[in-house]
ChimeraX commands (.cxc) that place a marker at each C-alpha (Angstrom):
marker #1 position 161.33,145.19,92.02 radius 0.5
marker #1 position 158.02,143.34,92.83 radius 0.5
marker #1 position 157.51,142.66,89.12 radius 0.5
marker #1 position 161.52,140.27,88.66 radius 0.5
marker #1 position 160.54,139.03,92.16 radius 0.5
marker #1 position 157.10,137.42,90.85 radius 0.5
marker #1 position 159.66,136.68,87.55 radius 0.5
marker #1 position 161.69,134.82,90.00 radius 0.5
marker #1 position 159.44,132.69,91.40 radius 0.5
marker #1 position 157.29,131.59,88.67 radius 0.5
marker #1 position 160.64,130.26,87.65 radius 0.5
marker #1 position 161.83,128.20,90.46 radius 0.5
marker #1 position 158.45,126.59,90.78 radius 0.5
marker #1 position 158.36,125.46,86.89 radius 0.5
marker #1 position 161.46,124.40,86.96 radius 0.5
marker #1 position 161.25,122.47,89.91 radius 0.5
marker #1 position 158.31,121.12,88.95 radius 0.5
marker #1 position 159.36,119.75,85.30 radius 0.5
marker #1 position 162.94,118.81,86.59 radius 0.5
marker #1 position 161.49,116.83,89.34 radius 0.5
marker #1 position 164.57,116.28,91.36 radius 0.5
marker #1 position 162.57,113.86,93.86 radius 0.5
marker #1 position 161.16,112.29,91.12 radius 0.5
marker #1 position 165.03,111.73,90.02 radius 0.5
marker #1 position 166.03,110.05,92.81 radius 0.5
marker #1 position 164.88,106.51,93.15 radius 0.5
marker #1 position 166.06,106.33,89.56 radius 0.5
marker #1 position 169.69,107.55,90.23 radius 0.5
marker #1 position 170.05,105.74,93.38 radius 0.5
marker #1 position 169.46,102.27,91.15 radius 0.5
marker #1 position 171.50,102.93,88.62 radius 0.5
marker #1 position 174.39,103.85,91.23 radius 0.5
marker #1 position 173.73,101.56,93.76 radius 0.5
marker #1 position 176.99,99.34,92.43 radius 0.5
marker #1 position 179.26,102.39,92.75 radius 0.5
marker #1 position 181.20,103.55,96.19 radius 0.5
marker #1 position 180.31,107.08,97.81 radius 0.5
marker #1 position 182.52,109.03,96.09 radius 0.5
marker #1 position 181.86,108.08,92.03 radius 0.5
marker #1 position 178.33,108.21,93.21 radius 0.5
marker #1 position 178.53,111.82,94.35 radius 0.5
marker #1 position 180.50,112.44,91.23 radius 0.5
marker #1 position 178.11,111.10,89.24 radius 0.5
marker #1 position 175.55,113.86,90.47 radius 0.5
marker #1 position 178.21,116.89,90.03 radius 0.5
marker #1 position 178.15,116.12,86.59 radius 0.5
marker #1 position 175.24,115.05,86.09 radius 0.5
marker #1 position 174.01,118.83,87.57 radius 0.5
marker #1 position 176.22,120.81,86.00 radius 0.5
marker #1 position 175.67,119.16,82.74 radius 0.5
marker #1 position 172.03,119.50,82.30 radius 0.5
marker #1 position 172.63,123.57,84.28 radius 0.5
marker #1 position 174.74,124.48,80.80 radius 0.5
marker #1 position 172.23,122.68,78.51 radius 0.5
marker #1 position 169.29,124.53,80.16 radius 0.5
marker #1 position 171.03,127.98,79.53 radius 0.5
marker #1 position 172.33,127.09,76.20 radius 0.5
marker #1 position 168.66,126.18,74.96 radius 0.5
marker #1 position 167.66,129.32,76.75 radius 0.5
marker #1 position 169.61,131.55,75.31 radius 0.5
marker #1 position 169.75,130.00,71.86 radius 0.5
marker #1 position 167.38,126.78,71.97 radius 0.5
marker #1 position 163.98,128.86,69.59 radius 0.5
marker #1 position 167.36,130.00,66.94 radius 0.5
marker #1 position 168.40,126.46,67.08 radius 0.5
marker #1 position 164.85,124.96,67.02 radius 0.5
marker #1 position 164.03,127.51,64.13 radius 0.5
marker #1 position 166.94,126.70,62.44 radius 0.5
marker #1 position 166.60,123.00,62.31 radius 0.5
marker #1 position 163.26,122.55,62.04 radius 0.5
marker #1 position 162.99,120.75,65.39 radius 0.5
marker #1 position 159.66,120.37,67.30 radius 0.5
marker #1 position 158.72,120.08,71.17 radius 0.5
marker #1 position 157.00,117.35,70.50 radius 0.5
marker #1 position 159.64,115.61,68.72 radius 0.5
marker #1 position 161.96,115.53,71.27 radius 0.5
marker #1 position 158.93,114.40,73.72 radius 0.5
marker #1 position 158.85,111.28,71.39 radius 0.5
marker #1 position 162.51,110.82,71.27 radius 0.5
marker #1 position 162.47,111.23,75.70 radius 0.5
marker #1 position 159.51,108.44,75.36 radius 0.5
marker #1 position 161.78,106.44,73.40 radius 0.5
marker #1 position 164.78,106.83,75.97 radius 0.5
marker #1 position 162.67,106.30,79.11 radius 0.5
marker #1 position 160.69,103.19,77.97 radius 0.5
marker #1 position 164.07,101.28,76.82 radius 0.5
marker #1 position 165.43,102.65,80.74 radius 0.5
marker #1 position 162.27,101.79,82.29 radius 0.5
marker #1 position 162.49,98.08,80.19 radius 0.5
marker #1 position 166.33,97.58,81.68 radius 0.5
marker #1 position 165.27,98.77,85.24 radius 0.5
marker #1 position 162.01,96.49,85.20 radius 0.5
marker #1 position 163.98,93.03,84.51 radius 0.5
marker #1 position 166.83,94.33,87.11 radius 0.5
marker #1 position 169.51,94.80,83.97 radius 0.5
marker #1 position 170.68,97.93,85.49 radius 0.5
marker #1 position 173.19,98.11,87.80 radius 0.5
marker #1 position 173.70,93.72,87.60 radius 0.5
marker #1 position 176.67,93.13,87.66 radius 0.5
marker #1 position 179.43,94.31,89.85 radius 0.5
marker #1 position 181.73,97.10,87.89 radius 0.5
marker #1 position 185.90,96.56,87.44 radius 0.5
marker #1 position 187.92,99.61,88.83 radius 0.5
marker #1 position 188.78,100.20,85.49 radius 0.5
marker #1 position 185.23,100.51,84.31 radius 0.5
marker #1 position 184.00,102.85,87.00 radius 0.5
marker #1 position 184.86,105.79,85.57 radius 0.5
marker #1 position 183.21,105.72,81.77 radius 0.5
marker #1 position 180.54,104.62,83.69 radius 0.5
marker #1 position 180.02,107.65,85.52 radius 0.5
marker #1 position 181.08,109.60,82.74 radius 0.5
marker #1 position 178.31,107.67,80.33 radius 0.5
marker #1 position 174.88,107.58,82.95 radius 0.5
marker #1 position 175.63,111.38,84.08 radius 0.5
marker #1 position 175.24,112.49,80.65 radius 0.5
marker #1 position 172.52,110.06,79.72 radius 0.5
marker #1 position 169.85,109.55,80.56 radius 0.5
marker #1 position 170.56,111.32,83.94 radius 0.5
marker #1 position 171.75,115.21,83.07 radius 0.5
marker #1 position 169.47,114.13,79.94 radius 0.5
marker #1 position 166.60,113.47,79.51 radius 0.5
marker #1 position 166.13,113.48,83.38 radius 0.5
marker #1 position 167.33,116.14,84.85 radius 0.5
marker #1 position 167.32,118.29,81.39 radius 0.5
marker #1 position 164.13,116.76,80.00 radius 0.5
marker #1 position 161.96,118.53,77.33 radius 0.5
marker #1 position 160.31,120.21,79.64 radius 0.5
marker #1 position 162.79,122.01,80.94 radius 0.5
marker #1 position 164.07,122.99,77.71 radius 0.5
marker #1 position 161.18,124.47,76.75 radius 0.5
marker #1 position 160.42,126.74,80.14 radius 0.5
marker #1 position 163.71,127.77,79.71 radius 0.5
marker #1 position 163.14,128.56,76.28 radius 0.5
marker #1 position 160.05,130.22,77.04 radius 0.5
marker #1 position 161.13,131.89,80.16 radius 0.5
marker #1 position 164.40,133.87,78.62 radius 0.5
marker #1 position 161.62,135.42,75.70 radius 0.5
marker #1 position 159.71,136.80,78.98 radius 0.5
marker #1 position 162.76,137.94,80.33 radius 0.5
marker #1 position 162.76,141.59,79.20 radius 0.5
marker #1 position 165.08,143.25,81.30 radius 0.5
marker #1 position 168.54,142.46,82.46 radius 0.5
marker #1 position 167.09,142.25,86.20 radius 0.5
marker #1 position 164.83,139.63,84.56 radius 0.5
marker #1 position 167.88,137.30,82.84 radius 0.5
marker #1 position 170.02,137.37,86.09 radius 0.5
marker #1 position 167.65,136.02,87.94 radius 0.5
marker #1 position 166.74,133.23,85.17 radius 0.5
marker #1 position 170.14,132.58,85.42 radius 0.5
marker #1 position 170.52,132.16,89.49 radius 0.5
marker #1 position 167.19,130.35,89.25 radius 0.5
marker #1 position 168.27,127.89,87.08 radius 0.5
marker #1 position 171.05,127.47,89.26 radius 0.5
marker #1 position 169.71,127.53,92.35 radius 0.5
marker #1 position 167.15,124.32,91.49 radius 0.5
marker #1 position 169.57,122.54,89.94 radius 0.5
marker #1 position 171.54,123.04,93.69 radius 0.5
marker #1 position 168.68,121.57,95.00 radius 0.5
marker #1 position 168.74,118.81,92.84 radius 0.5
marker #1 position 172.61,117.73,93.28 radius 0.5
marker #1 position 172.40,117.79,97.17 radius 0.5
marker #1 position 168.68,115.57,96.71 radius 0.5
marker #1 position 170.98,113.41,94.83 radius 0.5
marker #1 position 174.00,113.64,97.64 radius 0.5
marker #1 position 171.50,112.29,99.87 radius 0.5
marker #1 position 170.10,109.67,98.43 radius 0.5
marker #1 position 173.31,107.46,99.54 radius 0.5
marker #1 position 171.67,107.27,103.00 radius 0.5
marker #1 position 168.16,105.48,101.30 radius 0.5
marker #1 position 170.74,103.13,99.18 radius 0.5
marker #1 position 171.94,101.75,102.38 radius 0.5
marker #1 position 168.81,101.75,104.39 radius 0.5
marker #1 position 167.08,99.84,101.19 radius 0.5
marker #1 position 169.51,97.27,101.34 radius 0.5
marker #1 position 170.64,94.66,98.56 radius 0.5
marker #1 position 166.95,93.41,98.05 radius 0.5
marker #1 position 164.83,96.67,98.42 radius 0.5
marker #1 position 166.86,98.12,95.93 radius 0.5
marker #1 position 166.28,95.39,93.05 radius 0.5
marker #1 position 162.96,95.52,94.55 radius 0.5
marker #1 position 162.15,99.60,93.67 radius 0.5
marker #1 position 164.17,98.83,90.83 radius 0.5
marker #1 position 161.43,96.66,89.29 radius 0.5
marker #1 position 158.48,99.57,90.70 radius 0.5
marker #1 position 160.70,102.20,89.25 radius 0.5
marker #1 position 160.64,100.23,85.75 radius 0.5
marker #1 position 157.12,100.17,85.63 radius 0.5
marker #1 position 156.54,103.54,86.64 radius 0.5
marker #1 position 159.50,105.11,84.05 radius 0.5
marker #1 position 157.70,103.45,81.70 radius 0.5
marker #1 position 154.68,105.12,82.23 radius 0.5
marker #1 position 155.91,108.22,81.42 radius 0.5
marker #1 position 157.54,106.94,78.48 radius 0.5
marker #1 position 154.18,106.04,77.25 radius 0.5
marker #1 position 152.64,109.71,78.71 radius 0.5
marker #1 position 156.18,111.31,76.55 radius 0.5
marker #1 position 155.60,109.62,73.63 radius 0.5
marker #1 position 151.87,109.97,72.96 radius 0.5
marker #1 position 152.10,113.86,74.44 radius 0.5
marker #1 position 154.75,114.42,71.52 radius 0.5
marker #1 position 152.94,112.32,68.55 radius 0.5
marker #1 position 149.57,114.40,69.25 radius 0.5
marker #1 position 149.87,117.46,67.84 radius 0.5
marker #1 position 152.57,115.96,64.94 radius 0.5
marker #1 position 149.30,114.06,64.06 radius 0.5
marker #1 position 146.68,116.78,64.15 radius 0.5
marker #1 position 148.82,118.48,62.59 radius 0.5
marker #1 position 149.19,115.64,59.40 radius 0.5
marker #1 position 145.32,115.18,59.55 radius 0.5
marker #1 position 144.46,119.26,59.20 radius 0.5
marker #1 position 147.01,119.28,56.23 radius 0.5
marker #1 position 145.25,116.21,54.63 radius 0.5
marker #1 position 142.02,117.64,55.18 radius 0.5
marker #1 position 143.24,121.13,53.75 radius 0.5
marker link #1:1,2 radius 0.2
marker link #1:2,3 radius 0.2
marker link #1:3,4 radius 0.2
marker link #1:4,5 radius 0.2
marker link #1:5,6 radius 0.2
marker link #1:6,7 radius 0.2
marker link #1:7,8 radius 0.2
marker link #1:8,9 radius 0.2
marker link #1:9,10 radius 0.2
marker link #1:10,11 radius 0.2
marker link #1:11,12 radius 0.2
marker link #1:12,13 radius 0.2
marker link #1:13,14 radius 0.2
marker link #1:14,15 radius 0.2
marker link #1:15,16 radius 0.2
marker link #1:16,17 radius 0.2
marker link #1:17,18 radius 0.2
marker link #1:18,19 radius 0.2
marker link #1:19,20 radius 0.2
marker link #1:20,21 radius 0.2
marker link #1:21,22 radius 0.2
marker link #1:22,23 radius 0.2
marker link #1:23,24 radius 0.2
marker link #1:24,25 radius 0.2
marker link #1:25,26 radius 0.2
marker link #1:26,27 radius 0.2
marker link #1:27,28 radius 0.2
marker link #1:28,29 radius 0.2
marker link #1:29,30 radius 0.2
marker link #1:30,31 radius 0.2
marker link #1:31,32 radius 0.2
marker link #1:32,33 radius 0.2
marker link #1:33,34 radius 0.2
marker link #1:34,35 radius 0.2
marker link #1:35,36 radius 0.2
marker link #1:36,37 radius 0.2
marker link #1:37,38 radius 0.2
marker link #1:38,39 radius 0.2
marker link #1:39,40 radius 0.2
marker link #1:40,41 radius 0.2
marker link #1:41,42 radius 0.2
marker link #1:42,43 radius 0.2
marker link #1:43,44 radius 0.2
marker link #1:44,45 radius 0.2
marker link #1:45,46 radius 0.2
marker link #1:46,47 radius 0.2
marker link #1:47,48 radius 0.2
marker link #1:48,49 radius 0.2
marker link #1:49,50 radius 0.2
marker link #1:50,51 radius 0.2
marker link #1:51,52 radius 0.2
marker link #1:52,53 radius 0.2
marker link #1:53,54 radius 0.2
marker link #1:54,55 radius 0.2
marker link #1:55,56 radius 0.2
marker link #1:56,57 radius 0.2
marker link #1:57,58 radius 0.2
marker link #1:58,59 radius 0.2
marker link #1:59,60 radius 0.2
marker link #1:60,61 radius 0.2
marker link #1:61,62 radius 0.2
marker link #1:62,63 radius 0.2
marker link #1:63,64 radius 0.2
marker link #1:64,65 radius 0.2
marker link #1:65,66 radius 0.2
marker link #1:66,67 radius 0.2
marker link #1:67,68 radius 0.2
marker link #1:68,69 radius 0.2
marker link #1:69,70 radius 0.2
marker link #1:70,71 radius 0.2
marker link #1:71,72 radius 0.2
marker link #1:72,73 radius 0.2
marker link #1:73,74 radius 0.2
marker link #1:74,75 radius 0.2
marker link #1:75,76 radius 0.2
marker link #1:76,77 radius 0.2
marker link #1:77,78 radius 0.2
marker link #1:78,79 radius 0.2
marker link #1:79,80 radius 0.2
marker link #1:80,81 radius 0.2
marker link #1:81,82 radius 0.2
marker link #1:82,83 radius 0.2
marker link #1:83,84 radius 0.2
marker link #1:84,85 radius 0.2
marker link #1:85,86 radius 0.2
marker link #1:86,87 radius 0.2
marker link #1:87,88 radius 0.2
marker link #1:88,89 radius 0.2
marker link #1:89,90 radius 0.2
marker link #1:90,91 radius 0.2
marker link #1:91,92 radius 0.2
marker link #1:92,93 radius 0.2
marker link #1:93,94 radius 0.2
marker link #1:94,95 radius 0.2
marker link #1:95,96 radius 0.2
marker link #1:96,97 radius 0.2
marker link #1:97,98 radius 0.2
marker link #1:98,99 radius 0.2
marker link #1:99,100 radius 0.2
marker link #1:100,101 radius 0.2
marker link #1:101,102 radius 0.2
marker link #1:102,103 radius 0.2
marker link #1:103,104 radius 0.2
marker link #1:104,105 radius 0.2
marker link #1:105,106 radius 0.2
marker link #1:106,107 radius 0.2
marker link #1:107,108 radius 0.2
marker link #1:108,109 radius 0.2
marker link #1:109,110 radius 0.2
marker link #1:110,111 radius 0.2
marker link #1:111,112 radius 0.2
marker link #1:112,113 radius 0.2
marker link #1:113,114 radius 0.2
marker link #1:114,115 radius 0.2
marker link #1:115,116 radius 0.2
marker link #1:116,117 radius 0.2
marker link #1:117,118 radius 0.2
marker link #1:118,119 radius 0.2
marker link #1:119,120 radius 0.2
marker link #1:120,121 radius 0.2
marker link #1:121,122 radius 0.2
marker link #1:122,123 radius 0.2
marker link #1:123,124 radius 0.2
marker link #1:124,125 radius 0.2
marker link #1:125,126 radius 0.2
marker link #1:126,127 radius 0.2
marker link #1:127,128 radius 0.2
marker link #1:128,129 radius 0.2
marker link #1:129,130 radius 0.2
marker link #1:130,131 radius 0.2
marker link #1:131,132 radius 0.2
marker link #1:132,133 radius 0.2
marker link #1:133,134 radius 0.2
marker link #1:134,135 radius 0.2
marker link #1:135,136 radius 0.2
marker link #1:136,137 radius 0.2
marker link #1:137,138 radius 0.2
marker link #1:138,139 radius 0.2
marker link #1:139,140 radius 0.2
marker link #1:140,141 radius 0.2
marker link #1:141,142 radius 0.2
marker link #1:142,143 radius 0.2
marker link #1:143,144 radius 0.2
marker link #1:144,145 radius 0.2
marker link #1:145,146 radius 0.2
marker link #1:146,147 radius 0.2
marker link #1:147,148 radius 0.2
marker link #1:148,149 radius 0.2
marker link #1:149,150 radius 0.2
marker link #1:150,151 radius 0.2
marker link #1:151,152 radius 0.2
marker link #1:152,153 radius 0.2
marker link #1:153,154 radius 0.2
marker link #1:154,155 radius 0.2
marker link #1:155,156 radius 0.2
marker link #1:156,157 radius 0.2
marker link #1:157,158 radius 0.2
marker link #1:158,159 radius 0.2
marker link #1:159,160 radius 0.2
marker link #1:160,161 radius 0.2
marker link #1:161,162 radius 0.2
marker link #1:162,163 radius 0.2
marker link #1:163,164 radius 0.2
marker link #1:164,165 radius 0.2
marker link #1:165,166 radius 0.2
marker link #1:166,167 radius 0.2
marker link #1:167,168 radius 0.2
marker link #1:168,169 radius 0.2
marker link #1:169,170 radius 0.2
marker link #1:170,171 radius 0.2
marker link #1:171,172 radius 0.2
marker link #1:172,173 radius 0.2
marker link #1:173,174 radius 0.2
marker link #1:174,175 radius 0.2
marker link #1:175,176 radius 0.2
marker link #1:176,177 radius 0.2
marker link #1:177,178 radius 0.2
marker link #1:178,179 radius 0.2
marker link #1:179,180 radius 0.2
marker link #1:180,181 radius 0.2
marker link #1:181,182 radius 0.2
marker link #1:182,183 radius 0.2
marker link #1:183,184 radius 0.2
marker link #1:184,185 radius 0.2
marker link #1:185,186 radius 0.2
marker link #1:186,187 radius 0.2
marker link #1:187,188 radius 0.2
marker link #1:188,189 radius 0.2
marker link #1:189,190 radius 0.2
marker link #1:190,191 radius 0.2
marker link #1:191,192 radius 0.2
marker link #1:192,193 radius 0.2
marker link #1:193,194 radius 0.2
marker link #1:194,195 radius 0.2
marker link #1:195,196 radius 0.2
marker link #1:196,197 radius 0.2
marker link #1:197,198 radius 0.2
marker link #1:198,199 radius 0.2
marker link #1:199,200 radius 0.2
marker link #1:200,201 radius 0.2
marker link #1:201,202 radius 0.2
marker link #1:202,203 radius 0.2
marker link #1:203,204 radius 0.2
marker link #1:204,205 radius 0.2
marker link #1:205,206 radius 0.2
marker link #1:206,207 radius 0.2
marker link #1:207,208 radius 0.2
marker link #1:208,209 radius 0.2
marker link #1:209,210 radius 0.2
marker link #1:210,211 radius 0.2
marker link #1:211,212 radius 0.2
marker link #1:212,213 radius 0.2
marker link #1:213,214 radius 0.2
view
């Protein structure tokens, strides 16, 4: 029983750290600042649900898919880095959420951003996917598998609640505060993008060099 609890604690801390809902919140705020409370909540809920099922999907079949298609986590990180960098450039130039949305466009906008980039790769990124695959391999009993699924659900529920509470912060900052924060977060996201890109590129280059030497 102690082993199961230790496994659950490890799973919770690792997933919460890798998903980092507190780090996602400022980006969520800048992307949804022109939405009303109802659609902002809808966006947060949809992003959390999509991320939950995506993580579960990779937990149960990720290793098989990666091996079948010859996909590496390093490649996943490179793609995530490119997406982050482009998003950071838009934020730096205050292009995200700059134009007021028409009523007819809101539904489409919510659907778009709740899937990409919020659910994937912001919430469900390479780190969370890799962790899900590794921890599912370590879950060698039915009890551990149940604990792992429960932990993923709890972390995503916490993520939703944190994004939900961001509405109060948006109201407190006002329009000028949101624009300043958007530019600052743009810089941070671009730095994260560079780290993602090179952390994915490094093992690929090392592998190429080793093969060239041999």
